[in-house]
C-alpha positions as CSV (number, residue, x, y, z in Angstrom):
1,M,125.7,5.1,-53.9
2,S,123.0,2.6,-53.6
3,N,119.3,3.3,-53.7
4,A,119.0,2.3,-50.0
5,T,121.7,4.8,-49.0
6,I,119.9,7.6,-51.0
7,C,116.6,6.8,-49.4
8,N,118.2,6.8,-45.9
9,E,119.7,10.2,-46.5
10,V,116.4,11.6,-47.8
11,S,114.6,10.2,-44.8
12,A,117.1,11.7,-42.4
13,R,116.6,15.1,-44.1
14,N,112.8,14.8,-43.9
15,I,113.1,14.0,-40.1
16,N,115.4,17.0,-39.6
17,S,113.0,19.2,-41.5
18,K,110.0,18.0,-39.4
19,S,111.8,18.5,-36.2
20,G,112.8,22.0,-37.2
21,F,109.1,22.6,-38.1
22,S,108.1,21.2,-34.7
23,V,110.5,23.6,-33.0
24,A,109.1,26.5,-35.0
25,I,105.5,25.5,-34.2
26,G,106.4,25.2,-30.5
27,S,108.0,28.6,-30.5
28,L,105.0,30.1,-32.2
29,M,102.7,28.5,-29.7
30,N,104.8,29.8,-26.8
31,A,104.6,33.3,-28.3
32,V,100.8,33.1,-28.7
33,T,100.4,31.9,-25.1
34,A,102.6,34.8,-23.9
35,V,100.5,37.3,-25.9
36,R,97.3,35.9,-24.6
37,K,98.6,36.2,-21.0
38,V,99.5,39.8,-21.5
39,L,96.1,40.6,-23.1
40,H,94.3,38.9,-20.2
41,R,96.3,40.9,-17.7
42,W,95.6,44.1,-19.5
43,R,91.9,43.4,-19.6
44,R,91.9,42.4,-15.9
45,N,93.7,45.7,-15.0
46,S,91.1,47.7,-17.0
47,T,88.1,45.9,-15.5
48,S,89.4,46.1,-11.9
49,R,90.2,49.8,-12.3
50,R,86.7,50.5,-13.7
51,Q,85.1,48.6,-10.9
52,L,87.2,50.4,-8.3
53,A,86.3,53.8,-9.8
54,G,82.6,52.9,-9.5
55,M,82.8,52.1,-5.8
56,S,81.1,54.3,-3.3
57,S,83.0,56.1,-0.5
58,H,81.4,53.7,2.0
59,M,82.7,50.6,0.0
60,L,86.2,52.1,-0.3
61,K,86.3,52.7,3.5
62,D,85.3,49.1,4.1
63,I,88.2,47.8,2.1
64,G,90.6,50.5,3.4
65,I,91.2,52.5,0.3
66,S,91.0,56.3,0.1
67,R,89.5,58.2,-2.8
68,S,93.0,59.5,-3.7
69,D,94.3,55.9,-3.9
70,V,91.5,55.2,-6.3
71,V,92.4,58.3,-8.4
72,N,96.0,57.2,-8.5
73,E,95.1,53.7,-9.6
74,V,92.4,54.5,-12.2
75,T,94.6,57.1,-13.9
76,K,97.3,54.4,-14.7
77,P,97.3,53.1,-18.3
78,F,95.8,49.6,-18.6
79,W,99.2,48.1,-19.4
80,K,100.7,49.2,-16.0
81,D,100.4,46.9,-13.0
């Protein structure tokens, strides 16, 4: 086997390793993005429910929500939509 053949094989292995690494990084980034979206949704749920709980009866009437609707909503865990 010539030196050129050996170098080509080593280069091909390095390229395959880098592409595998790129796939792993891409998968990791996708997972991180998915986690960030879930955390954002949970925070939004929590914030919205806290604001809803703080509304006066007059404000609730204006938006067409009863106090019992508010109780049902604010007693949900933050991870439930």
